[in-house]
C-alpha positions as CSV (number, residue, x, y, z in Angstrom):
1,M,-27.3,0.5,-4.8
2,E,-24.6,-2.0,-6.0
3,E,-21.0,-1.4,-4.4
4,K,-18.1,-2.1,-6.7
5,I,-15.1,-3.6,-5.4
6,K,-12.3,-4.5,-7.3
7,I,-10.0,-6.5,-5.3
8,L,-6.5,-4.6,-5.8
9,S,-4.6,-7.5,-3.6
10,D,-5.4,-10.8,-1.5
11,N,-3.6,-12.3,1.0
12,R,-4.5,-15.8,0.8
13,S,-2.1,-17.4,3.2
14,A,-3.5,-15.6,5.8
15,G,-6.0,-18.1,5.9
16,H,-3.8,-20.7,5.8
17,N,-1.5,-19.9,8.5
18,Y,-4.0,-18.0,11.1
19,M,-7.3,-19.4,12.7
20,L,-9.6,-16.0,11.2
21,S,-12.7,-14.3,13.3
22,E,-13.8,-10.7,13.7
23,R,-13.0,-8.9,10.6
24,I,-12.7,-5.0,9.6
25,E,-13.2,-2.5,6.8
26,A,-10.5,0.4,7.4
27,G,-9.5,3.2,5.3
28,L,-5.1,4.1,4.6
29,V,-3.4,6.7,4.3
30,L,-1.5,6.9,0.8
31,S,0.6,9.8,-0.6
32,G,-0.6,10.4,-4.0
33,T,2.1,7.7,-6.0
34,E,1.2,4.9,-3.9
35,V,-2.6,5.4,-4.7
36,K,-1.2,4.8,-8.5
37,S,0.7,2.0,-7.7
38,A,-1.7,0.0,-5.7
39,R,-4.6,0.9,-8.7
40,D,-2.2,-0.9,-10.6
41,G,-2.2,-3.9,-8.8
42,K,1.8,-3.7,-7.1
43,I,0.4,-4.7,-3.7
44,Q,1.9,-7.6,-2.0
45,L,0.4,-8.3,2.0
46,K,2.0,-11.4,2.5
47,D,4.2,-10.7,5.3
48,A,2.0,-7.6,6.5
49,Y,0.4,-7.3,9.7
50,G,-1.4,-5.1,11.8
51,E,-0.5,-3.0,14.9
52,V,-2.4,-0.3,17.3
53,S,0.2,2.1,19.4
54,G,-1.0,4.8,21.4
55,N,-4.9,5.7,19.5
56,E,-3.6,4.8,15.9
57,A,-3.9,1.8,14.2
58,W,-1.3,0.9,11.4
59,L,-0.2,-0.8,8.6
60,C,3.0,-2.1,8.7
61,N,5.0,-4.8,6.4
62,A,2.6,-3.8,3.5
63,H,4.5,-3.6,0.2
64,I,3.3,-1.3,-2.6
65,G,5.8,-1.2,-5.2
66,Q,7.5,1.7,-6.5
67,Y,5.4,3.7,-9.1
68,S,7.1,3.1,-13.0
69,H,6.3,7.1,-13.9
70,G,7.0,8.8,-11.0
71,N,9.9,10.9,-10.1
72,I,12.4,11.3,-7.2
73,M,8.8,12.1,-5.0
74,N,7.9,8.3,-5.0
75,H,7.2,7.0,-2.2
76,E,9.1,4.4,-0.2
77,P,7.5,0.6,-0.5
78,V,8.0,-0.6,2.5
79,R,6.4,1.7,5.7
80,K,3.9,1.6,8.0
81,R,0.9,3.8,7.0
82,K,-1.7,4.5,8.9
83,L,-5.2,2.8,9.0
84,L,-8.2,4.8,9.6
85,L,-11.0,3.5,12.0
86,H,-13.3,5.2,14.4
87,R,-11.6,4.9,18.4
88,Q,-14.3,2.6,19.3
89,E,-12.6,0.4,17.1
90,I,-9.2,1.2,17.9
91,L,-9.4,0.7,21.3
92,K,-11.8,-2.8,21.2
93,M,-8.8,-4.0,17.9
94,Q,-6.2,-3.5,21.3
95,R,-8.4,-4.9,23.8
96,Q,-8.7,-8.3,21.8
97,I,-4.5,-8.5,20.7
98,R,-3.7,-7.8,24.6
99,E,-5.7,-9.8,26.3
100,K,-5.8,-13.1,24.4
101,G,-2.8,-13.0,22.7
102,L,-4.3,-12.8,18.9
103,T,-3.0,-10.5,16.0
104,L,-4.4,-8.0,13.0
105,V,-4.0,-9.7,9.6
106,P,-4.7,-7.9,6.7
107,T,-6.5,-10.0,3.8
108,K,-7.8,-7.9,1.4
109,L,-6.9,-4.4,0.1
110,Y,-9.6,-3.4,-2.1
111,L,-11.1,0.1,-4.1
112,M,-14.3,1.0,-3.0
113,H,-15.8,4.2,-4.5
114,G,-12.2,5.7,-5.5
115,L,-11.1,4.6,-2.2
116,I,-8.6,2.3,-0.8
117,K,-9.6,0.3,1.8
118,V,-7.5,-2.6,3.6
119,E,-9.7,-5.6,5.1
120,L,-8.3,-7.0,8.7
121,A,-9.0,-9.9,10.1
122,V,-8.3,-10.9,14.1
123,G,-6.1,-13.9,13.6
124,R,-4.6,-16.7,16.1
125,G,-1.8,-18.5,14.3
126,K,-2.4,-22.0,13.9
127,K,-0.1,-24.6,14.5
128,L,1.4,-27.4,11.9
129,H,-1.2,-29.9,12.6
130,D,-4.2,-27.2,12.3
131,K,-2.7,-26.3,8.9
132,R,-2.3,-30.5,8.5
133,E,-6.3,-30.5,10.0
134,S,-7.5,-27.9,7.4
135,E,-5.5,-29.2,4.2
136,R,-7.3,-32.9,5.2
137,E,-10.9,-30.7,5.6
138,R,-10.6,-29.0,2.2
139,E,-9.2,-32.2,0.1
140,M,-12.9,-34.4,1.6
141,K,-14.8,-31.2,1.1
142,D,-13.5,-31.0,-2.6
143,E,-14.0,-35.2,-2.7
144,A,-17.5,-35.1,-2.2
145,R,-17.9,-31.9,-4.8
146,A,-16.3,-34.1,-7.4
147,G,-18.3,-37.1,-6.3
148,M,-21.5,-35.0,-6.4
149,S,-21.1,-33.8,-9.9
150,R,-19.9,-36.9,-11.0
151,K,-23.0,-38.4,-9.5
152,R,-25.1,-35.5,-11.5
153,K,-23.2,-36.2,-15.3
154,E,-24.2,-39.9,-15.2
């Protein structure tokens, strides 16, 4: 059975600012107007991060714009939203974050089978020289790919 996934928001700056390793999928607790607004694609994950406090995981600083047809019951655009994870997953992430000084970075927010999910990655912040090195590697790959396509056309 093919899984139907519609990406609502993609955090492309996460790959540039962090060295991402382990990825995990989590559900989100959202209000009605948040779901409608998310389906319209009014989400920004650029400054968002995940945090574990107590035995609960939270998505912080994610901006979900207000729903255009919402009334006085409309939601707050930036607030902490609870992540739905199994206890073992929360404890594992909590250990990684505390021991190694890593952070939880949301990379994607998507719609799967009518449910809104978020993909979190465990990441370590890149230094400036790491960013330059990854940029150099990407440029070299692009040049090699362009050279190969030129060679094929000849």
